[in-house]
C-alpha positions in Angstrom: 0.0 0.0 0.0 1.3 3.4 -1.0 1.6 6.4 1.3 0.8 8.7 -1.5 -2.3 10.7 -0.5 -5.7 9.7 -2.0 -7.0 13.2 -1.5 -5.0 16.4 -1.9 -6.5 19.9 -1.3 -4.1 22.8 -2.0 -5.0 26.4 -0.9 -8.7 25.9 -1.4 -10.6 29.1 -1.7 -14.2 29.8 -2.5 -16.6 32.7 -2.2 -20.3 33.3 -2.8 -20.4 36.8 -4.2 -18.4 39.0 -1.8 -18.6 36.4 1.1 -15.4 34.3 1.4 -16.3 30.8 2.7 -12.9 29.0 2.2 -9.7 30.9 2.8 -6.7 28.8 1.7 -7.4 25.3 3.2 -4.8 22.5 2.7 -5.8 18.9 3.4 -4.4 15.5 2.6 -5.7 12.0 3.3 -3.5 8.9 3.0 -4.8 5.4 2.1 -6.4 3.7 5.1 -6.7 6.9 7.2 -9.7 8.2 9.1 -9.8 12.0 9.2 -12.5 14.0 11.0 -13.3 17.4 9.8 -14.6 19.6 12.7 -15.8 23.1 13.1 -18.9 25.2 14.0 -21.8 25.7 11.7 -20.8 28.1 9.0 -17.1 27.3 9.2 -17.0 26.1 5.5 -17.1 22.3 6.0 -20.1 21.8 3.6 -18.5 24.0 0.9 -15.2 22.1 1.2 -17.0 18.7 0.9 -19.0 19.9 -2.1 -15.8 20.9 -3.8 -14.2 17.5 -3.0 -17.2 15.8 -4.5 -16.9 17.8 -7.7 -20.2 19.7 -7.1 -18.7 23.1 -7.3 -15.6 24.7 -8.8 -13.3 26.5 -6.4 -12.6 30.2 -6.7 -8.9 29.4 -6.1 -6.7 26.4 -5.3 -6.8 22.8 -6.4 -8.3 19.5 -5.4 -7.1 16.1 -6.6 -8.5 12.6 -5.9 -6.1 9.9 -7.1 -4.4 12.6 -9.1 -7.6 13.9 -10.9 -9.7 17.0 -10.5 -13.2 15.8 -9.3 -14.8 18.9 -10.9 -13.6 18.0 -14.4 -12.6 14.3 -14.3 -15.1 11.5 -14.1 -12.6 9.0 -12.9 -11.7 11.1 -9.9 -15.4 11.4 -9.0 -15.7 7.6 -9.4 -12.9 7.2 -6.8 -15.1 8.5 -4.0 -18.3 7.4 -2.3 -20.5 9.9 -0.4 -22.8 8.9 2.5 -25.1 11.9 3.1 -26.5 12.9 6.4 -30.1 12.1 5.3 -30.8 8.4 4.6 -30.7 8.0 0.8 -32.2 4.6 0.3 -35.4 3.1 -1.2 -37.5 2.2 1.8 -39.7 -0.4 0.1 -36.8 -2.4 -1.2 -34.8 -4.9 0.8 -31.3 -4.3 1.9 -29.9 -6.5 -0.9 -32.2 -4.9 -3.5 -30.9 -1.5 -2.5 -27.3 -2.6 -2.8 -28.0 -4.1 -6.2 -29.7 -0.9 -7.3 -26.9 1.4 -6.2 -24.3 -1.0 -7.6 -25.9 -0.8 -11.0 -26.2 2.9 -10.8 -22.4 3.0 -10.2 -21.8 0.8 -13.2 -21.2 -2.5 -11.4 -22.7 -5.5 -13.3 -23.0 -9.3 -13.5 -20.7 -11.4 -11.3 -18.9 -8.2 -10.1 -22.3 -6.9 -8.8 -23.0 -10.1 -6.9 -19.5 -10.1 -5.3 -19.9 -6.4 -4.5 -23.2 -7.0 -2.7 -21.8 -9.8 -0.6 -18.7 -7.7 0.2 -20.8 -4.7 1.2 -23.1 -6.9 3.4 -20.1 -8.3 5.2 -18.2 -5.1 5.7 -21.3 -3.3 7.0 -22.4 -6.3 9.1 -25.9 -6.3 7.6 -26.0 -9.9 6.3 -28.7 -10.7 8.9 -30.9 -8.0 7.5 -30.4 -8.5 3.8 -33.9 -9.6 3.0 -35.7 -7.0 5.1 -37.2 -3.8 3.7 -35.1 -0.9 4.6 -38.1 1.0 6.0 -38.4 -1.7 8.7 -34.8 -1.2 9.9 -33.6 0.7 12.9 -31.8 4.0 12.4 -28.4 2.4 13.0 -29.0 -0.3 10.4 -30.2 2.2 7.9 -26.9 4.1 8.4 -24.9 1.0 7.8 -26.9 0.2 4.6 -26.4 3.8 3.5 -22.6 3.1 3.8 -23.0 -0.2 2.0 -24.6 1.6 -0.9 -21.8 4.1 -1.2 -19.0 1.4 -1.4 -20.5 -0.8 -4.0 -18.0 0.5 -6.6 -15.0 0.1 -4.2 -14.2 3.8 -3.8 -10.7 4.8 -2.6 -12.2 7.7 -0.6 -15.4 7.6 1.5 -17.0 10.7 2.8 -19.4 10.5 5.7 -21.6 13.5 6.5 -22.7 13.4 10.2 -23.0 9.6 10.3 -24.2 9.3 13.9 -27.2 11.6 13.7 -30.3 10.0 15.2 -28.6 6.8 16.4 -28.1 5.5 20.0 -24.9 4.5 21.7 -25.0 0.8 20.6 -25.6 1.8 17.0 -22.8 4.3 17.2 -20.4 1.7 18.3 -21.5 -0.6 15.5 -21.0 2.2 13.0 -17.5 2.8 14.4 -16.7 -0.9 13.8 -17.9 -0.6 10.2 -15.8 2.4 9.6 -12.7 0.7 11.1 -13.4 -2.3 8.9 -13.3 -0.1 5.8 -10.2 1.7 7.0 -8.5 -1.7 7.4 -9.3 -2.5 3.7 -7.3 0.6 2.7 -10.2 3.0 2.2 -9.6 6.6 3.2 -12.4 7.9 5.3 -13.3 11.6 5.7 -15.9 12.2 8.4 -17.7 15.5 8.7 -19.2 15.5 12.2 -20.3 17.3 15.3 -20.0 14.0 17.3 -16.7 14.8 19.0 -16.8 11.6 21.0 -16.8 9.6 17.8 -14.1 11.7 16.3 -11.9 11.5 19.3 -12.2 7.7 19.5 -12.1 6.9 15.8 -10.1 9.4 13.8 -6.3 9.0 13.2 -6.3 12.8 12.6 -8.7 15.6 13.1 -8.8 19.1 11.5 -10.5 22.1 13.0 -11.7 24.8 10.6 -13.1 28.2 11.5 -14.3 30.9 9.3 -12.9 29.1 6.2 -9.4 28.5 7.6 -7.8 25.3 9.0 -6.6 26.4 12.4 -5.5 23.1 13.9 -4.7 19.6 12.7 -3.2 16.4 14.2 -4.0 13.3 16.1 -6.6 13.9 18.8 -4.3 13.0 21.6 -1.4 15.1 20.4 -3.7 18.2 20.0 -5.2 17.7 23.4 -1.8 17.4 25.1 -0.6 20.5 23.2 -3.6 22.5 24.3 -4.0 21.4 27.9 -0.7 20.0 29.1 -1.1 18.2 32.4 -4.5 19.6 33.2 -7.3 17.2 34.0 -11.1 17.8 33.6 -13.0 17.7 36.9 -16.7 17.0 36.5 -19.1 17.6 39.3 -22.6 16.0 39.2 -24.9 17.7 41.7 -27.8 15.8 43.2 -30.0 19.0 43.4 -30.2 22.1 41.3 -28.2 24.9 43.1 -29.8 28.1 44.2 -28.4 31.5 43.1 -25.9 31.4 46.1 -24.9 27.9 45.1 -24.3 29.0 41.5 -22.1 31.8 42.7 -20.1 29.3 44.7 -19.7 27.0 41.8 -18.5 29.8 39.6 -16.1 30.9 42.4 -14.6 27.5 42.3 -14.0 27.9 38.5 -16.7 25.5 37.6 -19.0 26.0 34.5 -22.2 24.3 33.8 -22.2 22.0 30.8 -25.2 23.1 28.7 -28.5 22.8 30.7 -27.4 19.7 32.6 -26.7 19.3 36.3 -23.0 18.7 35.5 -20.3 21.3 36.1 -16.7 21.1 35.1 -13.3 22.8 35.0 -9.8 22.1 34.0 -7.2 21.9 36.7 -3.7 20.4 36.9 -4.4 19.2 40.5 -6.5 16.3 39.3 -7.7 14.0 42.0 -6.3 16.1 44.8 -8.3 19.1 43.6 -11.4 17.0 43.3 -11.0 15.8 46.9 -10.7 19.3 48.2 -13.6 20.5 46.1 -15.8 17.7 47.3 -15.3 18.8 51.0 -15.9 22.5 50.2 -19.1 21.9 48.3 -20.5 19.6 51.0 -19.6 22.1 53.7 -21.5 24.7 51.8 -24.6 22.5 51.6 -24.3 21.4 48.0 -24.5 17.6 47.6 -22.2 16.3 44.9 -23.7 13.0 43.6 -20.4 12.2 41.8 -17.1 14.0 41.1 -15.1 12.5 38.2 -11.6 13.2 37.0 -10.7 12.4 33.4 -8.3 13.4 30.6 -9.5 16.4 28.6 -11.3 15.5 25.4 -12.1 16.9 22.0 -15.1 18.5 23.5 -12.8 20.6 25.7 -10.7 21.4 22.7 -13.7 22.4 20.6 -14.9 24.7 23.4 -11.4 26.3 23.4 -11.5 26.8 19.7 -15.0 28.4 20.1 -13.6 30.8 22.7 -10.8 31.8 20.3 -13.5 32.6 17.7 -15.5 34.8 20.1 -12.4 36.7 21.3 -10.7 37.0 17.9 
């Protein structure tokens, strides 16, 4: 297997009228690599994926898939498979019938089609559902069949747009296994996602883009260590909702509420020692921590840090 990139993006620029959406993005994916593209809404992810798929011509820069421009070269477009966020299957057809249909649309015929169907069923772990109508499947199985339809022509590059939307934890883990199976066959996988847990556990590399620029790229662990050093995340689960005085106390301890949950967190190099002292102070103040956890920072923390940069830039 060669290390030559399957996908190359050089200084990609694009604008809609006066509005610049991409501002000089570079990107490369090697064979058998999983890369997660991360960023807030409006960062330019969808425009970049549209250009990679050959659906729009860049205002500046170049894209090559297996050496060809996907906007002008049919063979380059044939080297990729796209799994959209919305399920794109025929609900009244069985899993096998869907795969056969999408295989024919991709130009796969005869014995090659039969082999491609079987390969897709095995790789996506849907053999046990092959004769069931797609409309009767769970969301997780539909996602897997959606992937199966996109790999019937054996693409070198697979693009997944928000693959875990609407699926539960078990289905997410099954999808991760499918994606790893594809990676192990040499397929390059580009995931566009807001599921930071999936990205952190699955991707070999991640790239953060903001306002059309790539601001950070690397392995999840390396980026987290670079950003946070020896800090640990301390998470406090409160049994009861704090009153206004309790909220002031939590803020005074450097804790911030996570969304609308009863969980508060902060980053601190003291780790378990800090957590122990914090538990005593909160209980003394009448707050009842149900649980205090200490863990390594995650991509969620890194994403929040990037968002803070965006607000203060």
